[in-house]
C-alpha positions in Angstrom: 31.1 -6.1 -24.3 29.3 -8.8 -21.5 27.8 -6.0 -19.4 26.1 -4.9 -22.8 24.9 -8.3 -23.5 23.7 -8.6 -20.1 21.7 -5.0 -20.5 20.0 -6.1 -23.5 18.8 -9.5 -21.9 17.5 -7.8 -19.3 15.6 -5.6 -21.9 13.8 -8.4 -24.0 12.8 -9.7 -20.9 11.0 -6.3 -19.6 9.3 -6.1 -22.9 5.6 -6.3 -21.0 6.9 -4.7 -17.5 7.9 -7.9 -15.8 9.8 -10.5 -16.8 8.6 -12.6 -19.5 10.5 -16.1 -19.9 9.0 -19.4 -19.8 8.8 -21.6 -16.3 9.9 -25.0 -16.3 6.8 -27.8 -16.0 6.0 -29.6 -13.0 8.0 -27.4 -10.6 6.5 -26.3 -7.2 6.6 -22.5 -7.2 5.6 -21.5 -3.6 9.1 -24.0 -2.8 11.4 -22.7 -5.7 10.5 -19.2 -4.2 11.7 -20.4 -0.9 15.0 -22.0 -2.0 15.8 -18.7 -4.2 14.9 -16.7 -1.2 17.7 -18.5 0.6 20.0 -18.7 -2.3 19.8 -14.8 -3.0 19.8 -13.7 0.6 16.4 -12.0 -0.1 13.5 -11.2 2.0 10.2 -11.1 0.7 7.9 -8.2 1.6 4.2 -8.3 0.6 1.3 -6.3 1.9 -2.3 -7.9 3.0 -3.9 -7.0 -0.4 -2.0 -9.8 -2.5 -3.1 -12.7 -3.3 -3.2 -15.3 -0.5 -0.6 -18.0 -1.6 2.0 -14.6 -1.9 0.6 -13.1 1.8 1.8 -17.0 3.1 4.9 -17.0 1.5 6.0 -13.5 2.7 8.9 -12.6 5.4 6.9 -9.4 6.6 3.4 -9.3 5.8 1.5 -6.0 6.6 0.7 -2.8 5.9 2.3 0.4 4.8 3.8 1.3 8.2 4.9 -2.1 9.2 6.4 -2.9 5.6 8.5 0.8 5.9 9.8 -0.2 9.2 10.5 -3.7 7.8 12.5 -2.5 4.9 14.2 -0.1 7.3 15.9 -2.6 9.5 16.2 -5.5 7.0 19.6 -7.0 6.5 19.2 -9.0 3.0 20.9 -8.2 -0.1 17.9 -8.0 -2.5 14.4 -6.9 -1.1 11.3 -8.3 -3.2 8.4 -6.4 -2.6 4.9 -7.7 -3.7 2.7 -4.9 -3.4 2.3 -1.6 -5.9 5.4 0.6 -7.1 5.2 3.1 -4.5 5.8 0.7 -1.6 8.8 -0.5 -3.5 9.8 2.6 -4.3 9.5 3.7 -0.4 12.1 0.5 0.6 14.7 1.8 -2.2 14.6 4.8 -0.7 15.3 3.7 2.9 17.3 1.2 1.2 19.4 2.9 -1.1 22.3 0.7 -1.8 20.3 -2.9 -1.8 18.4 -4.3 -4.7 15.0 -3.8 -4.9 12.7 -5.7 -7.1 8.6 -5.7 -8.0 7.5 -8.7 -9.6 5.9 -6.5 -12.3 6.5 -2.8 -13.0 2.8 -2.4 -14.3 1.5 -2.8 -10.4 0.6 0.8 -9.8 -1.6 3.0 -7.7 -4.6 4.9 -8.6 -4.0 7.2 -5.7 -0.8 7.8 -6.1 -1.7 8.3 -10.1 -4.1 10.6 -9.1 -1.0 13.5 -7.8 0.9 14.5 -10.8 4.4 15.9 -9.2 4.5 19.3 -11.9 0.6 19.7 -10.7 1.1 19.4 -7.3 4.6 21.2 -6.8 2.3 24.1 -8.8 -0.2 23.6 -6.2 1.9 23.6 -3.3 3.2 27.0 -4.4 0.1 28.5 -4.0 0.5 28.2 -0.1 4.2 28.8 0.0 3.8 28.6 4.5 2.3 25.4 4.2 3.7 22.4 5.6 3.0 19.0 3.7 1.9 16.3 4.9 1.6 13.6 2.3 0.1 10.2 2.5 2.6 7.1 1.5 0.7 6.1 -1.0 2.5 8.7 -3.4 5.0 8.6 -5.9 8.8 9.3 -4.8 8.9 12.6 -6.4 5.2 13.6 -4.2 7.2 12.4 -1.0 10.2 14.4 -2.4 8.1 17.7 -2.3 7.1 16.9 1.1 7.8 17.9 4.7 6.6 14.4 6.1 4.7 11.6 5.0 2.4 9.4 6.8 0.3 6.6 6.4 -3.7 5.6 7.6 -2.1 3.7 10.6 -0.2 6.9 11.9 -1.6 10.0 10.5 -3.6 11.5 13.4 -0.6 11.3 15.5 1.5 12.9 12.5 -0.8 16.0 12.0 -1.4 16.4 16.2 2.4 16.9 16.4 2.4 20.2 14.2 1.4 23.1 15.8 -2.2 24.3 15.8 -1.5 27.7 14.0 0.7 25.6 11.3 -1.2 26.0 7.8 -1.0 22.6 6.6 -1.5 20.6 3.2 -2.5 17.6 3.3 -2.5 15.1 -0.1 -3.5 13.3 -2.0 -6.2 11.2 -0.4 -8.9 13.9 0.1 -11.3 11.1 1.9 -8.5 10.4 4.5 -7.9 14.4 4.7 -11.5 14.7 5.2 -11.6 11.8 8.0 -8.2 13.6 9.6 -9.6 17.0 9.8 -12.6 15.3 11.5 -10.3 13.3 13.8 -8.1 16.4 14.7 -10.3 19.6 14.5 -7.7 21.0 11.8 -8.3 22.8 9.3 -6.1 21.0 6.3 -5.9 22.0 2.5 -6.7 19.0 0.5 -5.5 17.7 -2.8 -8.3 16.3 -5.0 -7.2 12.9 -5.0 -8.6 9.2 -4.4 -8.5 5.7 -4.7 -10.9 3.7 -7.0 -10.7 0.7 -4.7 -11.8 2.7 -1.4 -14.8 4.9 -3.7 -16.0 1.8 -5.0 -18.0 0.8 -2.5 -21.8 0.9 -2.1 -23.7 3.2 1.0 -27.3 2.1 -0.3 -26.1 -1.8 -0.4 -23.7 -1.5 2.7 -26.7 -0.4 4.1 -29.0 -3.8 3.3 -26.4 -5.8 3.9 -26.1 -4.6 7.6 -29.9 -5.4 7.8 -29.4 -8.9 6.7 -26.6 -9.0 9.5 -28.2 -7.1 12.1 -25.1 -8.4 14.8 -22.4 -7.5 12.6 -20.1 -4.7 12.8 -19.2 -2.7 10.0 -15.6 -1.8 9.5 -14.0 0.6 7.3 -10.4 2.2 5.7 -10.4 5.5 6.0 -9.6 6.3 2.4 -13.5 5.2 2.3 -15.9 8.0 1.3 -17.6 10.1 4.7 -20.9 8.6 4.1 -19.6 5.1 4.6 -17.3 6.2 7.6 -20.3 7.8 9.2 -22.3 4.5 9.7 -19.1 2.7 10.8 -18.7 1.0 14.4 -14.8 1.2 13.5 -12.5 3.2 11.4 -8.9 2.0 10.8 -5.9 1.5 8.9 -5.2 -2.3 7.7 -3.4 -3.6 10.3 -6.4 -1.7 12.7 -9.0 -3.3 11.3 -6.8 -6.6 11.4 -6.8 -6.1 15.5 -10.0 -5.1 15.8 -11.7 -8.1 14.2 -9.4 -10.4 17.1 -10.1 -8.1 19.5 -13.6 -7.3 19.5 -17.0 -9.7 20.8 -18.8 -9.7 17.6 -18.6 -12.3 15.9 -19.5 -11.4 12.0 -17.7 -8.5 10.5 -18.9 -6.4 7.5 -15.1 -5.0 6.2 -14.7 -2.4 3.6 -11.4 -2.2 2.5 -9.4 -4.2 -0.6 -10.9 -8.1 0.3 -7.0 -9.4 0.3 -7.1 -8.4 3.7 -9.9 -11.1 4.5 -7.3 -13.9 4.0 -5.4 -13.1 7.3 -8.1 -11.9 9.1 -9.5 -15.7 8.6 -6.2 -17.1 9.9 -6.2 -14.7 13.1 -9.6 -15.3 14.1 -10.7 -18.6 12.6 -14.0 -18.7 14.6 -15.3 -15.5 13.4 -17.4 -14.6 10.0 -16.0 -12.1 7.4 -17.8 -10.1 5.0 -16.7 -8.0 2.1 -18.3 -4.4 1.8 -20.2 -4.7 -1.4 -19.6 -2.2 -4.1 -21.5 -0.3 -7.1 -20.3 -2.5 -9.9 -23.0 -5.1 -10.1 -19.9 -7.3 -11.9 -18.2 -7.9 -8.7 -19.3 -9.0 -5.0 -16.2 -7.2 -3.5 -13.6 -4.1 -3.9 -10.4 -5.7 -5.3 -7.2 -3.9 -6.4 -6.4 -5.0 -10.0 -3.2 -3.3 -9.6 -1.9 -4.9 -6.4 -3.2 -8.9 -7.8 -1.0 -7.8 -11.1 2.2 -9.8 -8.8 1.2 -13.7 -9.4 3.0 -16.3 -8.3 4.1 -16.9 -11.5 6.0 -13.1 -11.6 7.4 -13.6 -8.1 9.6 -17.0 -9.0 10.6 -15.3 -12.3 11.4 -11.8 -10.4 13.6 -13.9 -8.1 15.0 -16.1 -10.7 16.4 -13.0 -13.0 16.5 -10.1 -10.5 14.1 -8.5 -12.2 12.6 -5.6 -12.5 14.6 -3.8 -10.1 13.6 -0.4 -8.8 16.1 2.4 -10.1 15.8 5.7 -8.6 18.0 8.6 -8.9 20.2 9.3 -5.8 19.2 13.2 -5.9 15.3 12.5 -5.7 16.5 9.2 -2.7 18.0 12.0 -0.8 15.0 14.5 -0.8 12.3 11.8 -0.4 13.8 9.9 2.1 14.1 13.1 4.7 10.0 13.3 5.1 9.9 9.3 5.5 12.7 9.5 8.1 10.2 12.0 10.0 7.2 9.8 9.8 10.0 6.6 11.3 11.0 9.0 13.9 7.5 9.8 15.1 6.3 6.2 14.7 
């Protein structure tokens, strides 16, 4: 009876996809999160696209590859993933015996959503001899249909590890796929998916901004559209962009990726200037992922306090999705 009551209480807390409960007035949420992490032997993994205060609280802060590696090595009982759903799923796949939490289950991903499993399975069946390489920004079900997973940090290395006469399907990001075709010379079959954050950049506005700042270097994430990448001084993963701005001699950078990365760039290179690349929508000045920003400090606190919402995956799915992730980690 006690177990059923607990289940009912959990369900009532999560009717909105996140813990909907009162927060005591006057508490220091950041300090409470630090205390709860210690009390529950929990570790906080956060992506660079999270809000600044969450980035500053993270035990591990990084891009998808770094966080996947971190998830494979942590010895905490609880993993709290401040990111989006596919990232928390990946942590659970890597650590099936650990409790993995996501502050808001609504934190999805437009790129992952652009590749429905049933449709992709039918697409894959059209090319029975192809090796399937999928970008980590996809659901557990898509990973289970894959031969190997990659991130933007290691994608070139992954593609180049495959024999040149081997047919390759690359999914779900067509923009990253086109970039990889150009970089590796491989003729890959691309799934028609994309990220709304990285497709939002305005080529014309970037050109105008670059003219206003002639000494600035323009850097971009490879999920951006081809015409944007064609004018970039440097193209790289989130961690690659961060490394570049620290090491390059330029003092001003126009940055075409989710604006959350600028917080860490300013911390790592405080004497340099970072300008978010403009987007086509006149209502906002930079490109932000609305899904990433669903994870607030309040939701993070309640998530740790109640240990909800929890990522739960079927054992068979975990086993199928883990193999291509393991292959990626071995090559990385």
